[in-house]
N, CA, C and O atoms as CSV, one atom per row, in Angstrom:
chain,resi,resn,atom,element,x,y,z
A,1,UNK,N,N,41.745,101.210,38.685
A,1,UNK,CA,C,41.160,99.782,38.664
A,1,UNK,C,C,39.730,99.798,38.280
A,1,UNK,O,O,38.874,100.651,38.518
A,2,UNK,N,N,39.633,98.452,37.505
A,2,UNK,CA,C,38.393,98.383,37.168
A,2,UNK,C,C,37.497,97.217,37.597
A,2,UNK,O,O,37.775,96.056,37.298
A,3,UNK,N,N,36.602,97.498,38.183
A,3,UNK,CA,C,35.723,96.220,39.059
A,3,UNK,C,C,34.152,96.289,38.238
A,3,UNK,O,O,33.280,97.095,38.563
A,4,UNK,N,N,34.029,95.444,37.310
A,4,UNK,CA,C,32.626,95.436,36.741
A,4,UNK,C,C,32.084,94.044,36.973
A,4,UNK,O,O,32.854,93.108,37.190
A,5,UNK,N,N,31.160,93.935,36.944
A,5,UNK,CA,C,30.195,92.583,36.744
A,5,UNK,C,C,30.815,91.565,37.683
A,5,UNK,O,O,31.307,90.512,37.279
A,6,UNK,N,N,30.768,91.926,38.931
A,6,UNK,CA,C,31.317,91.014,39.778
A,6,UNK,C,C,30.061,91.074,40.966
A,6,UNK,O,O,29.508,92.136,41.251
A,7,UNK,N,N,29.721,89.809,41.581
A,7,UNK,CA,C,28.677,90.214,42.753
A,7,UNK,C,C,29.674,90.250,44.271
A,7,UNK,O,O,29.194,90.637,45.337
A,8,UNK,N,N,30.670,89.922,44.170
A,8,UNK,CA,C,31.507,89.921,45.526
A,8,UNK,C,C,32.920,90.856,44.996
A,8,UNK,O,O,33.266,91.040,43.829
A,9,UNK,N,N,33.500,91.298,46.084
A,9,UNK,CA,C,34.996,92.077,45.541
A,9,UNK,C,C,35.918,91.170,45.283
A,9,UNK,O,O,36.708,91.481,44.392
A,10,UNK,N,N,36.092,89.908,45.906
A,10,UNK,CA,C,37.514,88.866,45.499
A,10,UNK,C,C,36.830,88.092,44.268
A,10,UNK,O,O,37.678,87.363,43.754
A,11,UNK,N,N,35.929,88.023,43.796
A,11,UNK,CA,C,35.316,87.531,42.589
A,11,UNK,C,C,36.106,87.463,41.440
A,11,UNK,O,O,36.499,86.442,40.874
A,12,UNK,N,N,36.331,88.758,41.104
A,12,UNK,CA,C,37.336,88.902,39.771
A,12,UNK,C,C,38.906,88.308,39.958
A,12,UNK,O,O,39.488,88.563,41.012
A,13,UNK,N,N,39.439,87.677,39.132
A,13,UNK,CA,C,40.476,87.229,38.995
A,13,UNK,C,C,41.810,87.882,38.551
A,13,UNK,O,O,42.994,87.627,38.772
A,14,UNK,N,N,41.134,88.850,37.819
A,14,UNK,CA,C,42.387,90.142,36.929
A,14,UNK,C,C,41.949,91.183,36.822
A,14,UNK,O,O,40.787,91.444,36.513
A,15,UNK,N,N,42.891,92.007,37.084
A,15,UNK,CA,C,42.577,93.319,37.388
A,15,UNK,C,C,43.508,94.431,36.533
A,15,UNK,O,O,44.705,94.165,36.421
A,16,UNK,N,N,43.171,95.244,36.135
A,16,UNK,CA,C,44.104,96.494,35.538
A,16,UNK,C,C,44.035,97.718,36.418
A,16,UNK,O,O,43.136,98.478,36.779
A,17,UNK,N,N,45.461,97.603,36.644
A,17,UNK,CA,C,45.849,98.887,37.401
A,17,UNK,C,C,46.621,99.969,36.637
A,17,UNK,O,O,47.091,99.837,35.507
A,18,UNK,N,N,46.689,101.109,37.449
A,18,UNK,CA,C,47.261,102.285,36.685
A,18,UNK,C,C,48.712,102.626,37.669
A,18,UNK,O,O,48.997,101.979,38.677
A,19,UNK,N,N,49.254,103.392,37.306
A,19,UNK,CA,C,50.275,103.853,38.361
A,19,UNK,C,C,49.753,104.722,39.476
A,19,UNK,O,O,50.274,104.853,40.584
A,20,UNK,N,N,48.555,105.350,38.994
A,20,UNK,CA,C,47.823,105.853,40.801
A,20,UNK,C,C,47.506,104.771,41.534
A,20,UNK,O,O,47.002,104.979,42.638
A,21,UNK,N,N,47.712,103.472,41.119
A,21,UNK,CA,C,47.552,102.327,41.896
A,21,UNK,C,C,48.652,102.098,42.642
A,21,UNK,O,O,48.549,101.284,43.559
A,22,UNK,N,N,49.862,102.733,42.416
A,22,UNK,CA,C,50.879,102.085,43.297
A,22,UNK,C,C,51.450,102.901,44.369
A,22,UNK,O,O,51.415,104.132,44.369
A,23,UNK,N,N,51.962,102.197,45.261
A,23,UNK,CA,C,52.131,100.917,45.100
A,23,UNK,C,C,51.206,99.728,45.282
A,23,UNK,O,O,50.339,99.832,46.151
A,24,UNK,N,N,51.271,98.753,44.663
A,24,UNK,CA,C,50.169,97.529,44.385
A,24,UNK,C,C,50.205,96.548,45.354
A,24,UNK,O,O,51.133,95.740,45.304
A,25,UNK,N,N,49.302,96.450,46.304
A,25,UNK,CA,C,49.489,95.368,47.032
A,25,UNK,C,C,47.944,94.674,47.006
A,25,UNK,O,O,46.913,95.334,46.876
A,26,UNK,N,N,48.008,93.062,47.173
A,26,UNK,CA,C,46.991,92.294,47.204
A,26,UNK,C,C,46.580,91.617,48.270
A,26,UNK,O,O,47.224,90.568,48.315
A,27,UNK,N,N,45.653,91.713,49.355
A,27,UNK,CA,C,44.497,92.314,48.684
A,27,UNK,C,C,44.392,93.665,48.337
A,27,UNK,O,O,45.276,94.400,48.776
A,28,UNK,N,N,43.274,94.290,47.461
A,28,UNK,CA,C,43.582,95.750,47.105
A,28,UNK,C,C,42.326,96.172,48.050
A,28,UNK,O,O,41.465,95.348,48.359
A,29,UNK,N,N,42.299,97.409,48.445
A,29,UNK,CA,C,41.460,98.010,49.382
A,29,UNK,C,C,39.925,97.818,48.669
A,29,UNK,O,O,39.031,97.953,49.505
A,30,UNK,N,N,39.568,97.605,47.653
A,30,UNK,CA,C,38.334,96.920,47.309
A,30,UNK,C,C,37.612,95.577,47.784
A,30,UNK,O,O,36.426,95.336,48.008
A,31,UNK,N,N,38.770,94.786,47.855
A,31,UNK,CA,C,38.666,93.535,48.161
A,31,UNK,C,C,37.659,93.218,49.709
A,31,UNK,O,O,37.571,94.096,50.568
A,32,UNK,N,N,37.147,92.216,49.822
A,32,UNK,CA,C,36.482,91.705,51.179
A,32,UNK,C,C,37.894,91.375,51.929
A,32,UNK,O,O,38.679,90.701,51.262
A,33,UNK,N,N,38.225,91.687,52.965
A,33,UNK,CA,C,39.390,91.109,53.944
A,33,UNK,C,C,39.210,90.002,54.811
A,33,UNK,O,O,40.045,89.243,55.301
A,34,UNK,N,N,37.919,90.042,54.921
A,34,UNK,CA,C,37.441,88.752,55.919
A,34,UNK,C,C,37.726,87.190,55.524
A,34,UNK,O,O,37.834,86.207,56.257
A,35,UNK,N,N,37.823,87.336,53.868
A,35,UNK,CA,C,38.456,86.193,53.701
A,35,UNK,C,C,39.615,86.081,52.724
A,35,UNK,O,O,39.766,85.128,51.959
A,36,UNK,N,N,40.252,86.913,52.794
A,36,UNK,CA,C,41.578,86.968,51.999
A,36,UNK,C,C,42.922,86.649,53.011
A,36,UNK,O,O,42.977,86.307,54.192
A,37,UNK,N,N,43.957,86.916,52.007
A,37,UNK,CA,C,45.391,86.355,52.386
A,37,UNK,C,C,45.754,87.650,53.120
A,37,UNK,O,O,45.058,88.666,53.114
A,38,UNK,N,N,47.233,87.456,53.918
A,38,UNK,CA,C,47.781,88.917,54.476
A,38,UNK,C,C,48.134,89.641,53.201
A,38,UNK,O,O,48.425,89.213,52.085
A,39,UNK,N,N,48.018,90.944,53.721
A,39,UNK,CA,C,48.784,91.494,52.310
A,39,UNK,C,C,50.218,91.762,51.815
A,39,UNK,O,O,51.131,92.181,52.527
A,40,UNK,N,N,50.292,91.493,50.621
A,40,UNK,CA,C,51.601,91.118,49.919
A,40,UNK,C,C,51.580,92.415,49.035
A,40,UNK,O,O,50.757,92.540,48.128
A,41,UNK,N,N,52.602,93.470,49.360
A,41,UNK,CA,C,53.096,94.114,47.989
A,41,UNK,C,C,53.899,93.401,47.208
A,41,UNK,O,O,54.790,92.622,47.547
A,42,UNK,N,N,53.298,93.909,45.422
A,42,UNK,CA,C,53.692,93.406,44.543
A,42,UNK,C,C,54.097,94.231,43.461
A,42,UNK,O,O,53.302,95.040,42.983
A,43,UNK,N,N,55.530,94.080,42.921
A,43,UNK,CA,C,56.311,94.906,42.502
A,43,UNK,C,C,56.073,94.997,40.972
A,43,UNK,O,O,57.067,94.661,40.328
A,44,UNK,N,N,55.050,95.352,40.267
A,44,UNK,CA,C,54.634,95.202,39.215
A,44,UNK,C,C,55.314,96.175,38.339
A,44,UNK,O,O,55.272,95.991,37.122
A,45,UNK,N,N,55.998,97.296,38.881
A,45,UNK,CA,C,56.390,98.199,38.040
A,45,UNK,C,C,57.833,97.767,37.471
A,45,UNK,O,O,58.440,98.473,36.665
A,46,UNK,N,N,58.358,96.475,37.991
A,46,UNK,CA,C,59.364,95.891,37.886
A,46,UNK,C,C,59.141,94.803,37.055
A,46,UNK,O,O,60.088,94.418,36.368
A,47,UNK,N,N,58.088,94.242,36.984
A,47,UNK,CA,C,57.656,92.948,36.397
A,47,UNK,C,C,57.833,92.987,34.766
A,47,UNK,O,O,57.638,94.047,34.171
A,48,UNK,N,N,58.171,91.918,34.138
A,48,UNK,CA,C,58.063,91.784,32.752
A,48,UNK,C,C,56.635,92.049,32.209
A,48,UNK,O,O,55.626,91.681,32.810
A,49,UNK,N,N,56.624,92.785,30.906
A,49,UNK,CA,C,55.174,93.132,30.370
A,49,UNK,C,C,54.417,93.908,31.323
A,49,UNK,O,O,53.269,94.002,30.890
A,50,UNK,N,N,54.574,94.642,32.678
A,50,UNK,CA,C,53.992,95.192,33.446
A,50,UNK,C,C,52.612,94.084,33.876
A,50,UNK,O,O,51.439,94.449,33.787
A,51,UNK,N,N,52.920,93.073,34.217
A,51,UNK,CA,C,51.844,91.855,34.542
A,51,UNK,C,C,52.818,90.904,35.726
A,51,UNK,O,O,53.969,90.469,35.698
A,52,UNK,N,N,51.757,90.852,36.684
A,52,UNK,CA,C,52.377,90.275,37.819
A,52,UNK,C,C,51.209,89.084,38.679
A,52,UNK,O,O,50.039,89.465,38.717
A,53,UNK,N,N,51.420,88.181,39.108
A,53,UNK,CA,C,50.214,87.638,39.636
A,53,UNK,C,C,50.287,87.412,41.275
A,53,UNK,O,O,51.389,86.945,41.562
A,54,UNK,N,N,49.540,87.582,42.303
A,54,UNK,CA,C,49.568,87.157,43.527
A,54,UNK,C,C,49.834,85.883,43.929
A,54,UNK,O,O,49.043,84.997,43.607
A,55,UNK,N,N,51.032,85.566,44.726
A,55,UNK,CA,C,51.482,84.422,44.818
A,55,UNK,C,C,50.224,83.631,45.888
A,55,UNK,O,O,50.013,82.423,45.782
A,56,UNK,N,N,49.496,84.461,46.847
A,56,UNK,CA,C,48.625,83.794,47.399
A,56,UNK,C,C,47.386,83.342,46.889
A,56,UNK,O,O,47.037,82.175,47.068
A,57,UNK,N,N,46.568,84.290,46.165
A,57,UNK,CA,C,45.473,83.936,45.566
A,57,UNK,C,C,45.562,83.731,44.126
A,57,UNK,O,O,44.553,83.366,43.523
A,58,UNK,N,N,46.665,83.928,43.506
A,58,UNK,CA,C,46.621,83.812,42.016
A,58,UNK,C,C,46.010,84.816,41.300
A,58,UNK,O,O,46.056,84.433,40.131
A,59,UNK,N,N,45.272,86.264,41.363
A,59,UNK,CA,C,45.200,87.201,40.873
A,59,UNK,C,C,46.188,87.699,39.837
A,59,UNK,O,O,47.412,87.744,39.963
A,60,UNK,N,N,45.442,88.074,38.764
A,60,UNK,CA,C,46.643,88.586,37.706
A,60,UNK,C,C,46.501,89.718,37.908
A,60,UNK,O,O,45.398,89.997,38.377
A,61,UNK,N,N,47.448,90.870,37.684
A,61,UNK,CA,C,47.178,92.351,37.599
A,61,UNK,C,C,48.097,92.710,36.554
A,61,UNK,O,O,49.230,92.235,36.478
A,62,UNK,N,N,47.580,93.609,35.686
A,62,UNK,CA,C,48.301,94.383,34.425
A,62,UNK,C,C,48.540,95.836,34.528
A,62,UNK,O,O,47.566,96.587,34.578
A,63,UNK,N,N,49.378,96.161,34.554
A,63,UNK,CA,C,49.537,97.652,34.662
A,63,UNK,C,C,49.353,98.344,33.356
A,63,UNK,O,O,50.143,98.091,32.446
A,64,UNK,N,N,48.585,99.017,33.218
A,64,UNK,CA,C,48.056,100.047,31.756
A,64,UNK,C,C,48.851,101.205,31.739
A,64,UNK,O,O,48.691,102.051,30.859
């Protein structure tokens, strides 16, 4: 997972994930949990073009 150029963990709204990050869930372990939503698992490996959006916060994930 790439995390660069942000002041806070939840500031970034696009994440590049790899197979080692599966099963994917949002919020991820690197995000601040105190101001996040309940954990939701995202079936990115079944998603069209390897892209999926979190239904709670709108964060985009791309499987590379």
